C-alpha positions in Angstrom: -7.7 13.0 -1.9 -8.4 12.3 1.8 -8.6 15.8 2.5 -4.7 16.0 2.4 -3.0 19.2 0.3 0.0 19.6 -0.8 1.3 21.3 2.4 0.1 18.1 3.6 1.6 15.7 2.0 4.8 17.7 1.5 5.1 17.4 5.4 4.3 13.5 5.2 7.1 12.9 3.0 10.0 14.5 4.5 8.9 12.3 8.1 8.9 9.9 6.0 12.4 10.3 4.3 13.4 11.3 8.7 12.1 7.6 9.7 13.3 5.6 7.1 16.6 7.5 5.0 17.1 8.1 1.4 19.0 4.4 1.5 16.0 2.4 2.6 12.7 3.9 0.4 13.2 2.0 -2.3 12.7 -1.1 0.3 10.0 0.3 1.8 8.2 1.4 -1.4 9.0 -2.4 -2.8 7.2 -4.1 0.4 4.1 -1.4 0.4 3.8 -2.3 -3.8 3.8 -6.2 -2.8 1.2 -5.1 0.1 -1.2 -4.5 -2.3 -0.4 -6.0 -4.8 -1.0 -9.1 -2.8 -4.4 -7.0 -1.1 -6.0 -6.5 -4.4 -5.5 -10.7 -5.4 -7.4 -11.8 -2.2 -10.5 -9.2 -3.1 -9.8 -11.1 -6.5 -10.1 -14.5 -5.4 -12.5 -14.2 -2.5 -15.7 -14.4 -5.2 -14.3 -17.9 -6.9 -13.5 -19.6 -3.3 -17.3 -18.6 -2.1 -18.8 -20.2 -5.9 -16.5 -23.4 -5.1 -17.9 -23.7 -0.8 -21.3 -22.8 -2.2 -21.5 -26.1 -4.7 
């Protein structure tokens, strides 16, 4: 997975915990999830828009 090992992932997790704090992690995770969901939805909708425009 992107060439990251277990040690690197643990370091990243600790840094995220330090930067955002334990109280903000659910909010950060929720915002990240919404962003990914909107991105996936936007990718799926684009071919439909091209079909409409080409008519």
